[in-house]
N, C-alpha and C positions, 0 to 999 in steps of 0.2 A: 538585425536582432533575431529574426527567424532562423537564419543560417547558424548563428551561434547556439541557439537553443537546440536545433537539430543535432549539432555536434555533441552537445552535452548529453542529450537523451540517448543518442547512439552509444556514447561511451558508457552510460549508466547501465545499459542492457548487459554489458560485459560483467558488471558486478553481480547480476542475478545468476550468471553462469559460475562466477568465481565462488559464490557462497552456496552453490548447489540448491538454488531455489526453483530451478526450472529444468524441464526435460524437453529435448527435441525443439519444437518451435513454440511451445506453450509459454504463456506469460507475456507481459508488456509493461512498458513505462510510458507515461505521457507527461507533457509539461505545458502549462498555460503560457501563451505569448503575452508578455507584459503590455498592458494598455490596449489590447485588441481582444475581440470576441473570437479568438482562435486558440487552438492547441495543436501540438504535434504529438504523434503516436507511432508506434511500430506498425509496419504493414502486416497484413494477415499471412500466416504460413511461411514466413521467410526465416531461414536458418539464422541463428545468431552469428555464425561465422561469416555470413554473407551480408550482414547489415552494414550500411554505410550512411553517413549523414544525408546523402542525397536520396537514399531509399526511405528515410523517415518522412511520413506524409503529414500534411497540414489539413486540419478540419475546422469547420466552424462549430459553434456551441450547440448546434442541432445535430452534429455528427456527420455533416455532409463533407465530402472531399472537396478541398479548395485548391490544393497544390500537391502534385506528385503523380507518378505514373502507375502506382500500385494501389490495390484495394486496402483500405484501413483495417486494423484489427477487428475481429468479430466482437470485441468488447468495447468498441468505440462508443456505442450508444450509452453504455454505463458510465464511461469516463465523461462524456458530454453532459450527462444529467448531473453528475457531481459538480462539474464546473459551473453549470447554470445555477445551482441551488446552494453552493457553498463558495461564495466569492473569496473567502480567505484561503482557499485551497489553490495551490499552484502546481502541484504534482500528484499524480495517481499511479499506483503500481498494482499489478495483479500477478500472483504466483499460485502454483499448486504445490508449494513446498511440503515435504512429506509429513512432518510431525504436525504442523498447524492444520494441514488438510485432513489429517486423521481425526483431530478434534472436531473439525467441521463435519466429517462423516458421522461422528457420534452425535452431532447436534448438541454440542456442549461448549459453553464459554470456558476460557482458560482462567482459573481462579488466580487471584493475586497472592501468591505465596512466596515470591522472591522480591528482594529489594530492587533488583534490576527491572522488574515489571512495574513496581511503584514509581521508580525513576522515570522510565520511558513512557509508560502508558497511563499512569495515575490510577491504576486499579486493574480490574479484570480486562481481558480482551474479549469483547462481547460477541455473541452469536447473532448473525443476521438471518433473514428468512430464506427459504428455498425460492429460487427464481430461475427461469429458463434463460438461456443465452440468446442474444440476437436482437433484443429490443432494450428499452430502458428500465425494465423491471428490476434488474440487478442494481442499477444506479439508485432507484427509489429505495431499495432495501438498505443500501450503504448509507444514504443520507438519513433515512429514518432512524437507523441504528446509531450512527455516530453524532448526530445533532445533539448538542448538550452533553456529550460524553467526552471525557479527557483522552480516551484511547484514540490513537491514530491508525489502528488496525481493526478490521472486522473479519470474522470467520463466516463466510456465506455458506449456509447449511448445504451439505453434500457437494460442495464445489471447491472452495479454496479461499485464499486470502486476498483482500483488497486493503491497501494502505493509502493514506493521504498525508500531505505535508505542505509546508509553506514554500517548498521548492521540490523539484523532482528528486534531488539528492536526499532531502529529508524523508520523502516517501520511501525511497529505496532503503534508507537506514531503518525505518520502521518495519519494513518487510524482513530485513536481516534479523533484527532483534525479536520480531514475532516468532520466527522459526527457532531461534536460539532458546527462548523461554519455553516454547511449546515442547521442545525436546527435553529440556531439563525437568519440567513439571511432569511429563509423561514418565521419565525415569524415576522420579521421586515416588510416583504412585505405584510403581512396581515394588518399592521397598516398604510402603505403608501409606498412611494418610498424611499428606503434606500439612504443615502447620499454617494456619491463616495469620495474616498480619493485621493488627488493629487498624481501623480506619484512620484514626488520628495519626498514627505513624506513617501510613501510606501518604496522607496529605503532606506531612512534613518532608518525607523523602522526595515527593514529586516537586514540591516548592524548591527544595535545595538544588535538585538536579536541573530544573528548568531555569533557575534564576541565579545560582551561585557557581555550579560546577563549570569547569573549563576556563578558558581565558576570556577576560572581559576588558574592554577598553577603559583606561583610566583618564581619558581626555574629557 
């Protein structure tokens, strides 16, 4: 099971590159090991081109290295804190994607002015607090901001984006969509003040997308 998850998480890192969400060695994807107090994560400072399933490391939920020859990501403590405190989360992603990080640098949440935002995030993409890298302060900010919030993405002030999901793939999707709407809302502001969407409409859009959109089993 761990080997399969390592392969999936390794493959998902290529999606960060494909969607231009990362530069050089920045950014990471992690995934919780089902049924275990473990997760897998990208090693620190390793090029995306050099990533292999074997190079993805295994950590416990305190962020300690359990399996692997390389040092875990510098964001490992943040991921570990999220997994400890949000048991429904099975995937975490971090990026410094350009437009979303620009909103984070401004210290401003992204307002819900697009139906795509209502669909995917159920409202605004919130702003989390400033926190230094290296301990679990970032994780504390992620959990405090997203607990009770429909958004799967948070803009950590002066830093970048963290997303969560029921799987690593879902967290990657949230990171892709976060950058997409961050760019569009930024462009809209260059043209004028974006029009807000009424809360009732946001709720209906979110419910439709989460419960009706896409293919559903009829069995």
